[in-house]
Backbone as numpy.savetxt, mean C-alpha at the origin, in Angstrom:
# Nx Ny Nz CAx CAy CAz Cx Cy Cz
-5.58 3.08 1.34 -4.45 4.00 1.40 -4.70 5.11 2.42
-5.92 5.64 2.45 -6.24 6.71 3.38 -6.22 6.22 4.82
-6.55 4.95 5.04 -6.49 4.40 6.39 -5.06 4.38 6.90
-4.12 3.97 6.06 -2.72 3.94 6.47 -2.19 5.36 6.69
-2.63 6.30 5.89 -2.22 7.69 6.08 -2.75 8.20 7.42
-4.00 7.84 7.76 -4.57 8.25 9.05 -3.80 7.65 10.21
-3.20 6.48 9.99 -2.39 5.85 11.05 -0.99 6.44 11.14
-0.67 7.37 10.27 0.63 8.03 10.32 1.61 7.60 9.25
1.23 6.65 8.39 2.12 6.17 7.34 1.88 7.02 6.10
2.57 8.14 6.01 2.37 9.10 4.92 3.41 8.87 3.83
2.96 8.69 2.60 3.89 8.37 1.51 4.74 9.58 1.10
5.97 9.29 0.73 6.86 10.31 0.15 6.82 10.27 -1.37
6.29 9.19 -1.93 6.14 9.05 -3.38 5.05 8.03 -3.65
4.41 8.15 -4.81 3.31 7.28 -5.19 3.57 6.70 -6.57
3.27 5.40 -6.72 3.37 4.73 -8.02 2.18 3.78 -8.14
1.59 3.73 -9.31 0.49 2.80 -9.53 0.32 2.52 -11.00
-0.38 1.44 -11.31 -0.69 1.14 -12.71 -2.12 0.63 -12.77
-2.79 0.89 -13.88 -4.18 0.49 -14.00 -5.03 1.26 -12.99
-5.82 0.52 -12.21 -6.63 1.15 -11.17 -5.75 1.84 -10.13
-4.56 1.30 -9.92 -3.64 1.90 -8.96 -3.19 3.29 -9.36
-3.19 3.56 -10.67 -2.83 4.90 -11.12 -3.89 5.92 -10.69
-5.16 5.51 -10.72 -6.23 6.37 -10.25 -6.12 6.61 -8.74
-5.79 5.55 -8.01 -5.61 5.69 -6.56 -4.47 6.65 -6.25
-3.36 6.49 -6.95 -2.21 7.37 -6.74 -2.59 8.82 -7.03
-3.37 9.04 -8.09 -3.79 10.39 -8.44 -4.69 10.99 -7.37
-5.56 10.16 -6.79 -6.45 10.64 -5.73 -5.67 10.95 -4.45
-4.77 10.06 -4.07 -3.99 10.27 -2.86 -3.10 11.50 -3.00
-2.57 11.73 -4.19 -1.70 12.89 -4.41 -2.48 14.20 -4.43
-3.79 14.12 -4.64 -4.61 15.32 -4.68 -4.93 15.81 -6.08
-4.47 15.09 -7.11 -4.74 15.51 -8.48 -6.20 15.24 -8.86
-6.69 14.05 -8.52 -8.07 13.68 -8.83 -8.93 13.67 -7.57
-10.19 14.00 -7.75 -11.17 13.84 -6.69 -11.76 12.44 -6.78
-12.01 11.77 -5.64 -12.58 10.41 -5.69 -13.86 10.34 -6.52
-14.68 11.39 -6.47 -15.92 11.39 -7.24 -15.63 11.31 -8.74
-14.64 12.07 -9.21 -14.29 12.03 -10.63 -13.70 10.68 -11.01
-12.89 10.10 -10.11 -12.30 8.79 -10.40 -13.38 7.72 -10.52
-14.41 7.79 -9.69 -15.50 6.81 -9.76 -16.30 6.98 -11.05
-16.56 8.21 -11.45 -17.27 8.45 -12.70 -16.45 7.92 -13.88
-15.16 8.08 -13.81 -14.25 7.58 -14.84 -14.35 6.06 -14.93
-14.33 5.38 -13.79 -14.38 3.92 -13.77 -15.73 3.40 -14.24
-16.80 4.08 -13.86 -18.13 3.67 -14.30 -18.23 3.74 -15.82
-17.76 4.84 -16.39 -17.80 5.00 -17.83 -16.92 3.97 -18.52
-15.77 3.69 -17.93 -14.84 2.73 -18.51 -15.43 1.33 -18.50
-16.14 0.98 -17.42 -16.76 -0.34 -17.34 -17.91 -0.47 -18.34
-18.57 0.64 -18.64 -19.62 0.61 -19.65 -19.06 0.36 -21.04
-17.86 0.87 -21.29 -17.23 0.69 -22.59 -16.65 -0.71 -22.75
-16.24 -1.32 -21.63 -15.63 -2.66 -21.67 -16.24 -3.51 -20.57
-17.49 -3.96 -20.72 -18.17 -4.70 -19.66 -17.58 -6.07 -19.36
-16.77 -6.61 -20.28 -16.21 -7.95 -20.09 -14.80 -7.93 -19.53
-14.36 -6.82 -18.99 -13.01 -6.74 -18.43 -12.91 -7.59 -17.19
-11.75 -8.26 -16.94 -11.57 -9.07 -15.73 -11.75 -8.22 -14.48
-12.27 -8.85 -13.43 -12.52 -8.14 -12.18 -11.20 -7.62 -11.60
-11.21 -6.38 -11.17 -10.03 -5.79 -10.54 -9.01 -5.25 -11.52
-9.29 -5.32 -12.80 -8.34 -4.84 -13.81 -8.93 -3.65 -14.57
-8.03 -2.83 -15.09 -8.44 -1.67 -15.86 -9.00 -2.12 -17.21
-10.26 -1.81 -17.49 -10.81 -2.17 -18.81 -10.09 -1.43 -19.92
-10.13 -1.98 -21.11 -9.52 -1.33 -22.27 -10.62 -0.84 -23.20
-10.27 0.10 -24.07 -11.24 0.64 -25.02 -10.48 1.16 -26.23
-11.12 2.06 -27.00 -10.51 2.51 -28.24 -9.17 3.22 -28.00
-8.29 3.15 -28.96 -6.92 3.65 -28.83 -6.86 5.14 -28.49
-7.70 5.93 -29.09 -7.65 7.38 -28.90 -8.44 7.84 -27.68
-9.16 6.95 -27.00 -9.87 7.32 -25.80 -11.10 8.18 -26.05
-11.71 8.04 -27.24 -12.86 8.88 -27.55 -14.04 8.61 -26.62
-14.21 7.35 -26.21 -15.32 7.02 -25.34 -15.20 7.61 -23.95
-13.99 7.96 -23.54 -13.76 8.52 -22.21 -13.58 10.03 -22.22
-13.49 10.60 -23.38 -13.12 12.01 -23.47 -14.10 12.93 -22.73
-15.38 12.66 -22.86 -16.38 13.52 -22.23 -16.22 13.54 -20.71
-16.01 12.35 -20.13 -15.84 12.27 -18.67 -14.54 12.94 -18.25
-13.48 12.70 -18.99 -12.18 13.27 -18.64 -12.18 14.79 -18.74
-12.92 15.31 -19.72 -12.97 16.77 -19.91 -13.67 17.47 -18.75
-14.50 16.74 -17.99 -15.23 17.33 -16.88 -14.54 17.14 -15.53
-13.37 16.51 -15.52 -12.65 16.29 -14.27 -12.12 17.60 -13.69
-12.14 17.71 -12.38 -11.55 18.85 -11.68 -10.18 18.43 -11.16
-9.14 18.99 -11.72 -7.78 18.59 -11.38 -7.18 19.51 -10.32
-6.44 18.92 -9.40 -5.73 19.69 -8.39 -4.23 19.56 -8.57
-3.49 20.30 -7.80 -2.03 20.25 -7.88 -1.51 19.10 -7.03
-0.56 18.30 -7.53 -0.04 17.16 -6.75 0.60 17.62 -5.43
0.16 17.02 -4.33 0.72 17.31 -3.02 1.79 16.30 -2.63
1.77 15.15 -3.29 2.75 14.08 -3.05 3.33 13.70 -4.40
4.65 13.56 -4.53 5.25 13.15 -5.81 4.63 11.86 -6.32
4.26 11.88 -7.57 3.57 10.73 -8.17 4.24 10.42 -9.51
4.61 9.16 -9.68 5.35 8.73 -10.86 4.41 8.01 -11.83
4.40 8.47 -13.06 3.47 7.97 -14.06 3.86 6.57 -14.54
2.86 5.72 -14.71 3.12 4.38 -15.26 3.21 4.40 -16.77
2.91 5.54 -17.38 3.02 5.67 -18.84 4.41 6.14 -19.25
4.90 7.18 -18.57 6.22 7.72 -18.91 7.33 7.11 -18.07
6.98 6.59 -16.88 7.98 6.07 -15.96 8.70 7.17 -15.21
8.25 8.41 -15.34 8.92 9.55 -14.70 7.95 10.28 -13.77
8.50 11.20 -13.01 7.69 12.04 -12.13 6.72 12.85 -12.99
5.45 12.79 -12.67 4.46 13.47 -13.50 4.42 14.95 -13.14
4.21 15.77 -14.14 4.12 17.22 -13.92 2.66 17.65 -13.97
2.40 18.86 -13.51 1.03 19.35 -13.41 0.37 19.43 -14.76
1.11 19.80 -15.79 0.52 19.92 -17.13 0.00 18.57 -17.61
0.80 17.52 -17.42 0.39 16.19 -17.87 -0.73 15.64 -17.00
-0.62 15.82 -15.69 -1.62 15.27 -14.77 -3.00 15.86 -14.99
-3.05 17.11 -15.46 -4.33 17.78 -15.65 -4.79 17.77 -17.11
-4.14 16.97 -17.92 -4.50 16.86 -19.34 -5.54 15.75 -19.51
-6.76 16.05 -19.94 -7.77 15.01 -20.13 -7.33 13.91 -21.09
-6.47 14.26 -22.05 -6.00 13.26 -23.01 -5.20 12.16 -22.32
-4.44 12.53 -21.30 -3.65 11.54 -20.56 -4.56 10.45 -19.98
-5.66 10.88 -19.38 -6.57 9.94 -18.74 -7.42 9.20 -19.77
-7.76 9.86 -20.87 -8.56 9.19 -21.89 -7.78 8.06 -22.56
-6.46 8.21 -22.69 -5.63 7.20 -23.34 -4.99 6.22 -22.37
-5.18 6.44 -21.07 -4.51 5.61 -20.06 -4.75 4.12 -20.22
-5.99 3.65 -20.40 -6.22 2.20 -20.48 -5.53 1.52 -21.65
-5.21 2.27 -22.71 -4.58 1.67 -23.89 -3.09 1.99 -24.01
-2.57 2.73 -23.07 -1.16 3.14 -23.16 -0.24 2.01 -22.69
0.96 2.01 -23.23 1.97 1.05 -22.81 2.37 1.31 -21.37
2.45 0.26 -20.57 2.75 0.39 -19.15 4.26 0.32 -18.92
4.79 1.33 -18.27 6.20 1.36 -17.86 6.28 1.39 -16.34
5.55 0.48 -15.73 5.44 0.46 -14.27 6.78 0.18 -13.59
7.52 -0.79 -14.10 8.82 -1.12 -13.50 9.77 0.07 -13.56
9.73 0.79 -14.67 10.57 1.98 -14.81 10.15 3.06 -13.81
8.83 3.21 -13.61 8.33 4.20 -12.66 8.75 3.85 -11.23
8.69 2.56 -10.90 9.09 2.11 -9.56 10.58 2.36 -9.35
11.40 2.02 -10.34 12.85 2.23 -10.22 13.18 3.70 -10.03
12.47 4.58 -10.75 12.71 6.01 -10.62 12.29 6.51 -9.25
11.17 6.02 -8.75 10.68 6.44 -7.44 11.60 5.98 -6.32
12.25 4.84 -6.51 13.12 4.28 -5.48 14.57 4.73 -5.62
14.83 5.65 -6.53 16.21 6.09 -6.78 16.79 6.82 -5.58
15.96 7.44 -4.75 16.45 8.15 -3.58 16.67 7.23 -2.40
16.73 7.80 -1.21 16.97 7.03 0.01 15.65 6.48 0.53
15.12 5.48 -0.14 13.86 4.84 0.24 14.17 3.47 0.82
13.66 3.20 2.02 13.94 1.90 2.64 12.68 1.11 2.95
11.51 1.67 2.62 10.25 0.99 2.93 9.23 1.28 1.84
8.57 0.22 1.35 7.53 0.36 0.33 6.28 -0.34 0.82
5.15 0.32 0.71 3.87 -0.24 1.13 3.01 -0.48 -0.11
2.63 -1.73 -0.33 1.73 -2.09 -1.43 0.32 -2.03 -0.89
-0.43 -0.98 -1.25 -1.73 -0.76 -0.64 -2.87 -1.49 -1.35
-2.58 -2.14 -2.45 -3.59 -2.91 -3.17 -3.21 -4.38 -3.22
-4.01 -5.19 -3.87 -3.67 -6.61 -4.01 -2.38 -6.78 -4.79
-1.53 -7.65 -4.33 -0.26 -7.88 -5.00 -0.45 -8.54 -6.36
0.52 -8.37 -7.24 0.47 -8.99 -8.56 1.88 -9.32 -8.98
1.99 -10.12 -10.03 3.31 -10.49 -10.52 4.07 -9.27 -11.03
3.33 -8.29 -11.57 3.98 -7.08 -12.08 4.60 -6.28 -10.94
3.89 -6.19 -9.80 4.42 -5.49 -8.63 5.64 -6.22 -8.09
5.53 -7.54 -7.97 6.65 -8.33 -7.45 7.89 -8.19 -8.32
7.69 -8.24 -9.62 8.81 -8.11 -10.55 9.45 -6.73 -10.47
8.61 -5.69 -10.32 9.12 -4.32 -10.28 9.93 -4.06 -9.01
9.60 -4.75 -7.93 10.28 -4.52 -6.65 11.41 -5.51 -6.39
11.55 -6.49 -7.25 12.49 -7.58 -7.00 13.92 -7.09 -6.79
14.42 -6.26 -7.67 15.80 -5.79 -7.57 16.00 -4.93 -6.32
15.02 -4.07 -6.02 15.12 -3.21 -4.84 15.11 -4.03 -3.55
14.35 -5.12 -3.55 14.32 -6.00 -2.36 15.68 -6.62 -2.13
16.34 -7.01 -3.21 17.69 -7.58 -3.06 18.67 -6.56 -2.50
18.39 -5.27 -2.76 19.27 -4.21 -2.25 18.89 -3.75 -0.85
17.91 -4.41 -0.22 17.58 -4.11 1.17 16.25 -3.42 1.38
15.46 -3.20 0.34 14.17 -2.54 0.50 13.20 -3.46 1.25
12.51 -2.91 2.25 11.46 -3.64 2.94 10.14 -3.39 2.22
9.41 -4.45 1.92 8.13 -4.34 1.23 7.04 -4.87 2.13
6.04 -4.05 2.39 4.89 -4.44 3.21 3.65 -4.46 2.33
2.78 -5.43 2.57 1.53 -5.53 1.83 0.37 -5.20 2.77
-0.47 -4.26 2.34 -1.58 -3.83 3.19 -2.61 -4.94 3.37
-2.69 -5.83 2.39 -3.67 -6.91 2.46 -2.97 -8.25 2.36
-3.52 -9.28 3.03 -2.92 -10.62 2.90 -3.22 -11.22 1.53
-2.65 -12.37 1.26 -2.92 -13.05 0.00 -4.40 -13.36 -0.13
-4.88 -13.42 -1.37 -6.29 -13.69 -1.60 -6.72 -15.04 -1.05
-5.77 -15.96 -0.94 -6.12 -17.30 -0.47 -6.45 -17.31 1.03
-5.99 -16.30 1.76 -6.24 -16.26 3.19 -7.63 -15.72 3.49
-8.14 -16.05 4.69 -9.47 -15.60 5.07 -9.45 -14.10 5.34
-10.62 -13.48 5.13 -10.72 -12.04 5.36 -10.51 -11.69 6.83
-10.77 -12.66 7.74 -10.59 -12.40 9.16 -9.13 -12.12 9.50
-8.22 -12.53 8.62 -6.80 -12.32 8.87 -6.34 -10.94 8.43
-7.20 -10.14 7.81 -6.79 -8.85 7.28 -6.33 -7.91 8.39
-7.10 -7.86 9.51 -6.74 -6.95 10.60 -5.41 -7.35 11.22
-5.23 -8.64 11.47 -3.98 -9.13 12.04 -2.81 -8.83 11.10
-3.04 -9.01 9.80 -2.00 -8.74 8.81 -1.65 -7.26 8.81
-2.67 -6.39 8.89 -2.44 -4.95 8.89 -1.67 -4.52 10.13
-2.02 -5.09 11.28 -1.34 -4.72 12.53 0.12 -5.18 12.52
0.37 -6.33 11.90 1.75 -6.80 11.78 2.55 -5.84 10.89
1.94 -5.42 9.79 2.60 -4.47 8.90 2.83 -3.13 9.57
1.86 -2.68 10.36 2.01 -1.41 11.06 3.14 -1.49 12.08
3.26 -2.65 12.73 4.37 -2.85 13.66 5.72 -2.80 12.97
5.79 -3.35 11.77 7.03 -3.31 11.01 7.35 -1.88 10.57
6.31 -1.10 10.28 6.53 0.31 9.95 7.13 1.04 11.15
6.62 0.75 12.33 7.14 1.37 13.55 8.60 0.98 13.78
8.90 -0.30 13.56 10.29 -0.75 13.71 11.20 -0.08 12.69
10.66 0.27 11.54 11.46 0.93 10.50 11.64 2.42 10.76
11.01 2.93 11.83 11.20 4.33 12.20 10.03 5.24 11.89
8.90 4.70 11.45 7.73 5.53 11.16 7.05 5.98 12.45
6.52 7.18 12.45 5.77 7.69 13.59 4.30 7.31 13.44
3.82 6.48 14.34 2.45 5.98 14.26 1.51 6.93 15.01
0.37 7.19 14.43 -0.67 7.98 15.09 -1.52 7.01 15.94
-1.08 6.80 17.16 -1.72 5.79 18.01 -3.16 6.15 18.35
-3.44 7.43 18.58 -4.80 7.83 18.90 -5.75 7.54 17.74
-5.28 7.77 16.52 -6.11 7.47 15.36 -6.32 5.97 15.22
-5.31 5.19 15.56 -5.41 3.73 15.46 -6.43 3.18 16.44
-6.41 3.69 17.67 -7.29 3.16 18.72 -8.59 3.95 18.84
-8.81 4.93 17.98 -10.05 5.66 18.02 -10.19 6.62 19.17
-9.08 6.96 19.83 -9.14 7.89 20.95 -9.73 7.32 22.22
-9.99 6.02 22.28 -10.58 5.41 23.46 -9.50 4.92 24.42
-9.86 4.81 25.67 -8.96 4.30 26.69 -9.67 3.16 27.42
-8.92 2.18 27.86 -9.48 1.03 28.57 -8.78 0.86 29.90
-9.57 0.80 30.96 -8.99 0.59 32.29 -8.50 -0.84 32.44
-7.37 -0.98 33.09 -6.79 -2.29 33.35 -6.75 -2.51 34.86
-7.29 -3.62 35.32 -7.30 -3.93 36.75 -5.91 -4.35 37.20
-5.38 -3.68 38.20 -4.06 -3.99 38.75 -4.20 -4.43 40.21
-3.25 -5.18 40.73 -3.30 -5.57 42.14 -3.27 -4.35 43.06
-3.91 -4.48 44.21 -3.95 -3.36 45.17 -2.70 -3.27 46.02
-1.80 -4.25 45.90 -0.56 -4.22 46.68 0.60 -3.81 45.78
1.66 -3.25 46.35 2.81 -2.82 45.54 3.67 -4.02 45.12
4.34 -3.87 44.01 5.29 -4.89 43.57 6.59 -4.70 44.35
6.94 -5.68 45.18 8.10 -5.56 46.06 9.37 -6.14 45.44
9.25 -6.70 44.24 10.40 -7.21 43.51 11.22 -8.21 44.34
10.53 -9.16 44.96 11.19 -10.21 45.74 11.28 -11.46 44.87
12.48 -11.96 44.60 12.62 -13.16 43.77 12.15 -14.41 44.51
11.58 -15.32 43.78 11.11 -16.59 44.37 11.53 -17.74 43.46
12.83 -17.87 43.23 13.33 -18.92 42.36 13.30 -20.26 43.08
12.98 -21.31 42.36 13.04 -22.65 42.92 14.48 -23.10 43.02
14.81 -23.87 44.04 16.20 -24.35 44.17 16.57 -25.25 43.01
17.81 -25.12 42.56 18.28 -25.94 41.44 18.63 -27.33 41.92
18.51 -28.29 41.04 18.85 -29.68 41.33 19.92 -30.16 40.36
20.77 -31.06 40.81 21.80 -31.57 39.89 21.15 -32.31 38.73
21.74 -32.16 37.56 21.20 -32.81 36.36 21.22 -34.32 36.51
20.15 -34.94 36.08 20.05 -36.40 36.16 20.80 -37.03 34.99
21.44 -38.16 35.29 22.13 -38.87 34.23 21.13 -39.52 33.29
21.38 -39.38 32.02 20.47 -39.98 31.02 21.02 -41.32 30.58
20.16 -42.33 30.57 20.57 -43.67 30.18 20.42 -43.92 28.70
19.75 -42.99 28.00 19.55 -43.16 26.57 19.63 -41.82 25.87
19.96 -41.77 24.59 20.05 -40.51 23.88 18.71 -39.79 23.87
18.80 -38.45 23.81 17.61 -37.61 23.79 17.52 -36.94 22.44
16.35 -36.97 21.85 16.11 -36.31 20.57 15.19 -35.13 20.81
15.66 -33.95 20.47 14.85 -32.75 20.60 14.08 -32.52 19.31
12.80 -32.33 19.43 11.93 -32.15 18.27 11.45 -30.71 18.23
C-alpha cells in the first residue's frame, strides 16, 4: 500500500477485513506498524493453527489480546477508514479503544456493508492492495456493474512472481488513464537514462512504396 502511495496513488477512503483491517489502520495513521506486528505475533501465538494469510481467532472477549492492545499507541485517522465490524466510518473513540482490537478476530464481519458505504460518494476507482478473495469480489460486484474500475495490486496466485512488476505497471497505467497524478520521479527512482539519437535532423520526407493493383484471387481467402 505504501508503495502505491509513493507512486502518487493516494487513497480517499480505506476498507479492510481481517489482516486488511490492520493495514487500513496503519495507512490511515491510527496504528503504528510496530504495534500491528506485535498484535499479529500475539494473535498467532494464541491460534497457531490458523490458515496462512488469515486472521487467527481466539476467545470471544479478547482476553488473550488485551495486554497487547492496551499498550498500543493510537493516532488520529488521516484518511477516512470504514470499519469491517460496524460497516460505517470509524470514529477516533472507537479506533483508539483497545477493546475494539481485542475483539476484532471474533467479531462479525460486515465488510460488504463497509465497502458499499465507502463507495457511496463519487468513487470511480478501487485498488485492491492485498490478495484478492471471494469476499472482496462479492463486495465489489454491484459497484463494478455500476461502472467502478477495480485494480489489483498483485496478480493471481497462480501466476509467477516475475509477473508482479508487469502487473503493477499495467495497473499504474490504468490509474493514469483514470486521471490519477503519478509521481514519476518516485517510480523511476530519480534516475535518468541517455538515449542515443541520430546525428542528422529528421527531415520528414515520405518514402512510400508505389501501390500496385490488387491481384485477382482464384480461390476464397480465410483470415485467421
